C-alpha angles and dihedrals in degrees: 000000000000124000121199119205115196131194141162105065122130147110119316137167121249110275092029132112140241133182119212122200130197121187120192117214137172118040096005099162119122096013101158101174136040127172151149127251130181137200127194121198111283093008136100122262110259136193111250103178138340142185135196133208087256091061099253114147132194132191135190112242096245092060102039111125092016106058128053127192119205138165143213106207094190090059096035087232133139125198135201115203108198118194133174091022118203133202090252090061088072107119146109107279121212129195116217134189130188124213127168090346094307124114122218123197136206118227093254134252125227121238115190122183117198133191 
């Protein structure tokens, strides 16, 4: 069992920044994938950014150049640095981790960008 503890969401003005954190606890061995997804009301959940134990990263086109995913392996934690936030970034953000082919999810944290 893997538990994901998220923090960092909140309300921010357009152009501002937020840093999301996701710490994996429990049986954290052999986690080979961690990432961030988001879902806005009435829309499908989409992958925002991801990283693997091998260091590969992936970003959705709308956030390239603005968001950065990073990790601290010693703390089993992944971060999402979000800069130059836009109104369309408003969504519930979910941390995810993959272990042995199973995906674990955080409970979600709301990011709201205002004008």
